[in-house]
C-alpha positions in Angstrom: 25.3 -0.8 -24.3 25.2 2.6 -25.7 22.8 5.1 -24.1 19.9 5.9 -26.3 20.4 9.6 -25.9 24.0 9.2 -27.3 22.7 7.5 -30.5 22.0 9.5 -33.7 18.7 9.4 -35.6 19.8 6.6 -38.0 21.0 4.4 -35.2 17.7 4.9 -33.3 15.7 4.1 -36.4 17.6 0.9 -37.1 17.3 -0.3 -33.5 13.6 0.6 -33.5 13.0 -1.7 -36.5 14.8 -4.5 -34.7 12.7 -4.0 -31.6 9.5 -3.9 -33.5 10.3 -7.4 -34.8 10.9 -8.6 -31.3 7.7 -7.0 -30.1 5.7 -8.7 -32.8 7.2 -12.1 -31.8 6.1 -11.5 -28.3 2.6 -10.6 -29.5 2.5 -13.8 -31.4 2.8 -15.7 -28.1 -0.7 -14.5 -27.1 0.3 -14.0 -23.5 -2.4 -13.5 -20.9 -0.6 -12.3 -17.8 -1.9 -9.9 -15.2 0.4 -7.7 -13.0 -2.2 -5.0 -12.2 -2.5 -5.6 -8.5 -0.3 -6.7 -5.6 -2.0 -10.0 -5.0 -0.3 -12.9 -3.2 0.1 -16.0 -5.3 -1.3 -19.3 -4.2 2.0 -20.7 -2.9 1.9 -17.8 -0.4 -1.7 -18.5 0.6 -0.9 -22.2 1.1 1.5 -21.3 3.9 -1.5 -20.4 6.0 -3.6 -23.5 5.3 -2.7 -25.1 8.7 -4.5 -22.2 10.3 -7.8 -23.7 9.1 -7.2 -26.6 11.5 -6.7 -24.3 14.6 -10.4 -24.1 15.3 -12.5 -27.1 14.3 -15.6 -28.9 15.5 -13.7 -30.4 18.4 -12.4 -27.1 19.7 -13.1 -26.5 23.4 -15.0 -23.3 23.7 -15.9 -23.8 27.4 -14.0 -20.6 28.4 -14.7 -18.7 25.2 -18.4 -19.2 24.7 -19.0 -15.5 24.0 -16.7 -15.8 20.9 -19.5 -17.8 19.3 -22.2 -15.2 19.9 -23.0 -11.5 19.3 -21.0 -8.8 21.0 -17.4 -7.9 21.9 -17.5 -5.0 19.4 -13.8 -3.9 19.7 -12.6 -7.5 19.2 -11.5 -10.4 21.4 -8.6 -9.8 23.8 -6.3 -12.2 22.0 -6.7 -10.5 18.7 -6.3 -7.0 20.2 -3.0 -8.2 21.7 -1.9 -9.7 18.4 -2.3 -6.4 16.6 -0.9 -4.4 19.5 2.3 -6.5 19.1 2.3 -6.0 15.4 1.9 -2.2 15.7 4.1 -1.7 18.8 1.3 -0.3 20.9 -1.0 -1.5 23.7 -4.3 -3.5 23.2 -6.4 -0.8 24.8 -5.7 1.3 21.6 -6.9 -1.4 19.2 -10.3 -2.1 17.5 -10.3 -5.4 15.6 -12.7 -5.6 12.6 -13.4 -8.0 9.8 -11.2 -8.8 6.9 -10.5 -5.5 5.2 -8.5 -2.5 6.4 -9.7 -0.6 3.3 -13.3 -1.0 4.7 -12.1 0.6 8.0 -10.6 3.5 6.1 -13.7 4.1 4.1 -15.8 3.9 7.3 -13.6 6.4 9.1 -13.8 8.9 6.2 -17.6 8.3 6.0 -17.9 9.0 9.8 -16.0 12.2 9.4 -18.2 13.2 6.5 -21.6 12.3 8.1 -21.1 12.9 11.8 -17.8 14.5 12.4 -15.0 13.4 14.8 -15.2 14.1 18.6 -18.1 16.6 18.2 -16.6 18.6 15.3 -18.7 19.7 12.4 -19.5 16.9 9.9 -17.6 17.5 6.7 -20.7 17.2 4.6 -21.8 20.6 6.1 -18.7 22.4 5.0 -18.2 24.1 1.6 -14.9 22.5 0.8 -12.8 19.6 2.1 -9.1 19.0 1.1 -7.0 15.9 1.6 -3.2 15.6 1.2 -2.0 12.8 -1.0 1.7 11.8 -1.0 2.7 10.7 -4.6 3.2 8.3 -6.0 0.7 6.7 -3.7 -2.1 4.0 -3.3 -4.8 4.4 -5.9 -7.5 3.0 -3.6 -6.8 5.7 -1.1 -7.3 8.3 -3.7 -10.5 6.6 -4.9 -12.1 6.9 -1.5 -11.5 10.6 -1.2 -12.5 11.2 -4.8 -15.7 9.3 -4.0 -16.6 11.8 -1.3 -15.8 14.7 -3.5 -12.8 16.0 -1.6 -10.1 18.1 -3.3 -6.9 16.1 -3.4 -3.6 17.8 -3.2 -0.5 15.9 -4.4 2.5 16.0 -2.0 5.9 14.9 -3.5 7.9 12.3 -1.7 11.6 11.5 -1.4 13.6 8.7 0.2 12.5 9.9 3.7 8.8 10.3 3.1 6.5 13.2 2.2 7.7 16.7 1.7 7.0 17.9 5.3 7.6 21.6 4.5 4.6 21.3 2.2 2.6 19.2 4.6 3.1 21.6 7.5 2.2 24.6 5.2 -1.1 23.1 4.1 -2.1 21.6 7.5 -1.2 24.5 9.6 -2.5 27.3 7.4 -5.7 25.9 5.8 -8.5 24.6 8.0 -10.2 23.0 5.0 -7.3 20.4 5.0 -8.8 17.5 7.0 -6.5 14.6 6.4 -3.5 13.0 4.8 -3.0 9.5 3.4 0.2 7.7 4.4 1.7 4.3 3.8 4.6 4.8 6.1 6.6 1.5 5.8 7.6 0.1 2.4 5.2 2.6 0.8 2.9 1.7 -2.0 4.3 1.9 -4.6 7.8 3.4 -4.0 8.8 1.0 -1.2 10.4 3.8 1.0 10.0 3.9 4.8 9.3 7.2 6.5 12.3 8.4 8.5 12.1 9.1 12.3 12.4 12.8 11.6 9.4 12.7 9.3 7.3 10.8 11.8 8.2 13.3 14.5 7.3 16.2 12.2 3.9 14.5 11.7 3.4 14.2 15.4 4.2 17.8 16.0 1.8 19.2 13.4 -0.3 22.1 14.6 -3.4 21.7 12.4 -5.6 24.7 11.6 -8.5 22.1 11.6 -9.2 20.6 15.0 -10.5 17.5 13.2 -7.5 16.9 11.0 -6.5 13.3 10.9 -3.5 11.3 9.7 -4.7 8.1 7.9 -1.6 5.9 8.7 -2.0 2.8 6.5 0.7 0.5 8.0 -0.1 -2.2 5.5 3.4 -3.6 5.2 4.5 -3.4 8.8 5.7 -7.1 8.8 6.4 -7.5 5.1 10.2 -7.6 5.0 12.0 -9.2 2.1 15.4 -9.4 3.9 15.8 -10.5 7.5 19.1 -8.6 7.7 18.0 -5.4 6.0 14.7 -4.6 7.5 13.4 -1.1 7.9 11.0 -0.1 10.6 8.8 3.0 11.0 8.6 4.8 14.3 5.5 4.3 16.4 3.2 7.2 15.3 0.7 6.7 18.2 3.4 7.1 20.8 5.0 10.0 18.9 1.6 11.8 18.7 1.0 11.2 22.4 4.4 12.6 23.4 3.8 15.6 21.2 0.4 16.3 22.9 -1.6 15.3 19.8 -3.0 11.9 20.8 -6.2 12.2 18.8 -4.5 13.1 15.4 -4.0 9.6 14.0 -5.9 6.6 12.8 -3.5 3.7 12.1 -4.6 0.7 10.0 -3.3 -2.8 9.3 -4.5 -6.2 8.3 -3.5 -9.8 7.7 -4.7 -9.8 4.1 -1.3 -10.4 2.7 -0.2 -12.4 5.8 -2.8 -15.2 5.7 -5.8 -15.2 3.4 -6.7 -12.2 1.2 -10.4 -11.6 1.7 -10.5 -13.8 4.8 -7.9 -12.2 7.1 -8.4 -9.8 10.0 -8.0 -6.0 10.1 -7.5 -3.6 12.9 -7.3 0.1 13.7 -5.1 1.6 16.4 -5.9 5.1 17.7 -6.3 7.2 20.8 -8.7 6.2 23.6 -10.9 9.2 22.7 -11.0 8.3 19.0 -11.7 4.6 19.9 -14.7 5.6 22.1 -16.0 7.8 19.4 -15.7 5.1 16.7 -17.3 2.4 18.9 -20.3 4.8 19.5 -20.9 4.7 15.7 -20.1 1.0 15.3 -22.7 0.1 18.0 -25.3 1.2 15.5 -23.6 -0.2 12.5 -22.7 -3.7 13.7 -23.3 -6.3 16.4 -19.8 -7.6 16.1 -17.3 -8.9 13.6 -16.1 -12.5 13.0 -14.6 -13.4 16.4 -13.9 -17.0 15.3 -11.6 -15.7 12.6 -10.0 -13.4 15.1 -9.4 -16.3 17.4 -8.1 -18.5 14.6 -5.4 -15.9 13.8 -4.5 -15.2 17.4 -4.2 -18.9 18.2 -2.1 -19.6 15.1 0.2 -16.6 15.7 0.5 -17.3 19.4 3.6 -15.1 19.8 5.7 -12.6 17.9 8.2 -15.3 16.9 5.6 -17.4 15.2 4.5 -14.4 13.1 8.1 -13.6 12.3 8.8 -17.2 11.1 5.7 -17.1 9.0 6.7 -13.9 7.3 10.1 -15.2 6.6 8.5 -18.0 4.6 6.5 -15.4 2.7 9.7 -13.6 1.9 11.2 -16.8 0.6 8.5 -16.8 -2.0 8.5 -13.1 -2.8 12.2 -12.3 -2.8 13.2 -14.3 -5.9 10.4 -12.5 -7.8 11.6 -9.0 -6.8 15.2 -9.9 -7.4 14.5 -11.3 -10.9 12.6 -8.2 -12.0 15.4 -5.9 -10.7 18.1 -8.1 -12.3 16.4 -7.9 -15.7 16.1 -4.2 -15.3 19.7 -3.9 -14.4 20.9 -6.1 -17.3 18.6 -4.6 -20.0 18.1 -1.0 -19.0 20.8 0.3 -16.7 23.2 1.4 -19.4 20.5 2.8 -21.7 19.5 5.7 -19.4 15.8 5.4 -20.2 14.4 4.6 -16.8 15.0 4.4 -13.0 13.5 1.9 -10.6 13.3 1.3 -6.9 14.9 -1.6 -5.0 12.6 -2.1 -2.1 13.5 -4.0 1.1 9.9 -5.0 1.7 6.3 -4.5 0.6 4.7 -5.5 -2.6 5.8 -3.1 -5.4 8.6 -1.8 -7.5 8.2 1.7 -9.0 9.5 2.3 -12.5 10.1 5.8 -13.6 10.2 6.1 -17.4 11.1 9.0 -19.6 8.6 11.8 -19.4 5.4 11.3 -21.4 6.1 7.6 -21.9 4.3 5.7 -19.1 0.9 5.5 -20.8 2.3 4.2 -24.1 4.4 1.6 -22.3 1.4 0.3 -20.4 -0.7 0.2 -23.5 2.0 -1.6 -25.5 2.2 -4.2 -22.8 -1.5 -4.6 -22.8 -1.6 -5.1 -26.6 0.9 -7.9 -26.2 -1.0 -9.6 -23.4 0.4 -8.2 -20.1 -1.9 -6.1 -17.9 -0.2 -3.6 -15.7 -1.6 -1.0 -13.2 -2.9 1.9 -15.3 -0.3 4.7 -15.8 -1.3 7.6 -13.6 -3.1 5.4 -11.1 -0.6 6.3 -8.4 -1.7 10.0 -8.5 -4.9 11.7 -7.5 -7.5 11.7 -10.3 -5.3 9.3 -12.2 -3.2 12.2 -13.5 0.6 11.8 -13.4 1.8 15.3 -14.5 4.9 13.8 -16.0 3.4 10.6 -17.3 6.4 8.7 -16.1 5.5 6.5 -13.1 4.5 2.8 -13.5 3.8 0.5 -10.6 5.2 -3.0 -11.0 3.5 -5.8 -8.9 5.7 -8.9 -9.1 3.9 -11.0 -6.5 1.1 -12.8 -8.3 2.6 -14.5 -11.4 4.7 -17.6 -11.2 8.4 -17.0 -11.8 8.4 -18.2 -15.4 5.4 -16.0 -16.3 6.9 -13.1 -14.4 10.1 -13.5 -16.4 8.1 -13.3 -19.7 6.1 -10.3 -18.5 9.2 -8.4 -17.3 11.0 -9.1 -20.6 8.0 -7.8 -22.5 7.9 -4.7 -20.2 11.6 -4.0 -20.9 11.0 -4.4 -24.6 8.1 -1.9 -24.5 10.2 0.6 -22.5 12.9 0.4 -25.2 10.4 0.8 -28.0 8.5 3.8 -26.5 11.7 5.5 -25.4 13.1 5.4 -28.9 9.9 6.7 -30.3 10.0 9.5 -27.8 13.6 10.4 -28.7 12.8 10.2 -32.4 10.1 12.9 -31.9 12.7 15.4 -30.6 
């Protein structure tokens, strides 16, 4: 196929008319497909149904009576060990919560804002708070810091992670910079995994602010698509300890996309000092999380191998979806030079980079034809993509046949909007 940039105006106009007819035909199908969020589909959830039989009315609680009562604020031992295995740390560094890691992140930001960390001045008493935001990034992270009124500073990323020259400059020169959001493995939405060098540079930061924290959202730590091509991020807690900065990081994860979204278990790993400080606040906030659900997960995933086998089944569901989307992109768009896309080895998203000033129009055209995508700009602070080019693709939720339709419509909209952009020039 001829690249669009190599076509003359008449060729572009003729092709545009043909594509408009195809687009109208797609609109006439009255599709109602939603790819706005990275939700597991029901076949993935069904893989965890046997877990519901792990603890039933006949379960012998004779040695675990406390699990049915108040207390055990940092989580039951079995669950702490489960998450320690997942995050390659030790159980003493773990606090196990309820179902949502996002709730933990919100709480940690809130505690920094209202009470401060480890005796430092609460952020609410300071004139200005800044947060670093690697982009493209997770829209819900940005929503939290925007909610508290922090100034968000975009940090570009490459295949190794955030631009660490910029991170070091901001963190080490400006005491109003209090934190950075990170999704270090199979990053949302780009799918990249931070290199060991990037992790080490994080660990060796010398923040101007004593209460600077790395918010290390390791959401996809076990979400590999390919057993033979896995990427793994270096242990940030150990790296920070070795660098003499043990209190600098909060690490988060959950089983929301492992077992039951909304009914999983979440955890935070951090230094012993940070853990003690967090539990002090939690003792006022809560009398304990759902320990039966913690036990259910720990009993079901009784060792590392059982979790690995479960995630391989998850990958069997997800991999064909990712591969189909990328195959359609390769077939329909590769030669046209009107977009680039990632080919992740894990996680839940594909990032599509359209021609500049085209993303919003592509997403809008998809919506008008019945396919809902994540809002263009959502992967940037304040919803503002300065180049209006990044679109997050979430292939996980629709069934394969619907995903195929949605991807074909997306490709058609990319072609239409790209031609319209080129015709303007």
